[in-house]
C-alpha positions as CSV (number, residue, x, y, z in Angstrom):
1,X,-0.2,-0.1,-0.2
2,X,1.0,3.7,-1.2
3,X,0.4,5.6,2.0
4,X,-0.1,9.5,1.4
5,X,-2.0,12.3,2.7
6,X,-1.8,11.9,6.3
7,X,-2.2,14.3,9.0
8,X,-2.5,13.2,12.4
9,X,-2.9,15.6,15.5
10,X,-1.6,15.3,19.1
11,X,-1.6,12.0,21.1
12,X,-2.5,10.1,18.6
13,X,-2.8,6.0,19.0
14,X,-2.8,3.4,16.2
15,X,-2.1,0.0,16.5
16,X,0.4,-1.1,14.5
17,X,-2.0,-4.2,12.8
18,X,-4.5,-0.9,11.7
19,X,-4.1,0.6,8.2
20,X,-4.9,4.5,7.5
21,X,-4.8,6.4,4.4
22,X,-5.8,9.7,2.8
23,X,-6.5,10.9,6.3
24,X,-7.4,13.5,8.7
25,X,-7.1,12.5,12.4
26,X,-7.5,14.9,15.4
27,X,-6.1,15.1,18.6
28,X,-6.2,12.2,21.2
29,X,-8.0,9.8,19.0
30,X,-7.8,6.2,19.5
31,X,-7.5,3.5,17.0
32,X,-7.6,-0.3,18.2
33,X,-6.2,-3.3,16.3
34,X,-7.3,-4.6,12.9
35,X,-9.0,-1.5,11.5
36,X,-8.3,-0.2,7.9
37,X,-9.7,3.4,7.8
38,X,-8.9,5.3,4.2
39,X,-10.4,8.1,2.6
40,X,-9.1,9.0,-1.4
41,X,-6.4,11.5,-2.5
42,X,-10.0,13.4,-3.6
43,X,-12.2,12.4,-0.1
44,X,-9.7,12.9,3.0
45,X,-11.5,10.7,5.8
46,X,-12.1,13.0,8.8
47,X,-12.1,12.1,12.4
48,X,-12.3,14.4,15.5
49,X,-10.4,15.1,18.2
50,X,-11.0,12.7,20.8
51,X,-12.6,9.9,18.9
52,X,-12.3,6.0,19.4
53,X,-12.4,3.2,16.9
54,X,-12.6,-0.4,17.8
55,X,-10.9,-2.8,16.6
56,X,-11.9,-4.9,13.2
57,X,-13.6,-2.0,12.4
58,X,-13.4,-0.5,8.5
59,X,-14.1,3.2,7.5
60,X,-14.0,3.1,4.1
61,X,-14.2,7.0,2.1
62,X,-12.8,5.8,-1.0
63,X,-15.5,6.8,-3.0
64,X,-17.0,10.0,-1.5
65,X,-16.4,12.0,1.7
66,X,-16.8,10.6,5.2
67,X,-16.7,13.2,8.2
68,X,-16.3,11.7,12.0
69,X,-17.0,14.3,14.6
70,X,-15.6,14.7,17.7
71,X,-16.0,12.3,21.1
72,X,-17.4,9.4,19.0
73,X,-17.2,5.9,20.7
74,X,-17.2,3.5,17.2
75,X,-16.9,0.0,19.0
76,X,-15.7,-3.9,17.3
77,X,-17.1,-4.5,14.0
78,X,-18.1,-1.5,12.9
79,X,-18.4,-0.9,9.1
80,X,-18.8,2.5,7.6
81,X,-18.9,3.0,3.9
82,X,-19.2,5.7,1.2
83,X,-19.8,3.2,-1.6
84,X,-21.4,-0.2,-1.3
85,X,-22.5,-2.6,-4.5
86,X,-21.2,-5.7,-6.7
87,X,-18.0,-3.8,-7.8
88,X,-16.7,-6.7,-9.7
89,X,-19.7,-7.4,-11.6
90,X,-20.7,-5.1,-14.3
91,X,-23.6,-7.8,-15.0
92,X,-25.5,-7.5,-11.7
93,X,-24.6,-4.0,-11.6
94,X,-26.8,-3.3,-13.9
95,X,-29.7,-4.1,-11.5
96,X,-27.8,-3.0,-8.2
97,X,-25.9,-0.3,-8.9
98,X,-23.2,1.1,-6.8
99,X,-24.7,3.3,-4.4
100,X,-22.2,6.2,-3.6
101,X,-22.3,9.1,-1.4
102,X,-20.7,11.0,1.9
103,X,-21.6,9.6,5.1
104,X,-21.4,12.1,8.8
105,X,-21.3,11.2,12.1
106,X,-22.0,14.0,14.7
107,X,-20.1,14.6,17.6
108,X,-20.7,12.8,20.8
109,X,-22.4,10.0,18.8
110,X,-22.0,6.0,20.0
111,X,-22.0,3.1,17.3
112,X,-22.3,-0.4,18.8
113,X,-20.4,-3.6,17.7
114,X,-20.7,-4.8,14.6
115,X,-23.0,-2.1,13.2
116,X,-22.9,-1.2,9.4
117,X,-23.3,2.3,8.4
118,X,-24.4,2.9,4.6
119,X,-24.0,5.8,1.9
120,X,-25.9,8.7,2.4
121,X,-26.4,8.3,6.5
122,X,-26.1,11.7,8.4
123,X,-26.4,11.2,12.4
124,X,-26.5,14.0,14.4
125,X,-24.7,14.9,17.2
126,X,-25.7,12.5,20.3
127,X,-27.3,9.7,18.5
128,X,-26.7,6.2,19.5
129,X,-26.7,2.9,16.8
130,X,-27.9,-0.3,19.0
131,X,-25.3,-2.9,18.1
132,X,-25.6,-5.2,14.7
133,X,-27.6,-2.1,13.3
134,X,-28.5,-1.6,9.7
135,X,-28.5,2.1,9.0
136,X,-29.4,3.5,5.7
137,X,-31.0,6.4,6.3
138,X,-30.6,9.8,8.4
139,X,-31.3,10.6,11.5
140,X,-31.6,13.6,13.4
141,X,-29.8,14.3,17.1
142,X,-30.3,12.8,20.0
143,X,-31.8,9.8,18.6
144,X,-31.2,6.4,19.8
145,X,-31.7,3.9,17.0
146,X,-31.5,0.1,16.4
147,X,-32.4,-2.7,13.8
148,X,-32.3,-3.8,10.4
149,X,-33.3,-1.9,9.0
150,X,-32.5,1.1,11.8
151,X,-35.5,2.7,12.7
152,X,-35.6,5.1,15.9
153,X,-35.9,3.5,19.3
154,X,-36.7,6.6,21.5
155,X,-34.8,10.2,21.6
156,X,-33.1,11.6,24.3
157,X,-36.0,13.8,27.1
158,X,-35.8,17.6,27.0
159,X,-34.3,16.7,30.7
160,X,-31.8,14.5,29.3
161,X,-30.7,15.9,26.4
162,X,-30.6,19.3,29.1
163,X,-27.9,17.1,30.8
164,X,-26.0,16.3,28.4
165,X,-25.1,19.6,26.4
166,X,-24.7,20.8,30.6
167,X,-20.6,22.4,30.8
168,X,-19.7,20.6,34.0
């Protein structure tokens, strides 16, 4: 692999078994074992300050922009992708075209183990994605989502929102 276009903030920890390319990573980010995190020369993948990526996770921002906010917790075996489809089969692409689109994960989100985030998805700040969920659409801030396909299980109450936003 040709490594290029890598910008790391202060105090970044990347396990040696993980690979990164075409990324901008903020301060105090931790990337666990066996992760693959990449953008492209045209679409630099961004991870905000104080975020964590769990082991065996794949964040594919090659075909379109992927931006992960600050204080985002990504559990193990998560797959976030900016494109999906039968890329090796031109015949299948006639019926199942490759889907390409940006992915934006807001600040303070928590993505549960084994979740899949598809192209053209935006998660507002403070979203929680339940483990093993398939997220193929956008959800507003303060949503707790889960399922296949994911749906809103509940939203944070006004009291919960106020506590989350308080400057303690």
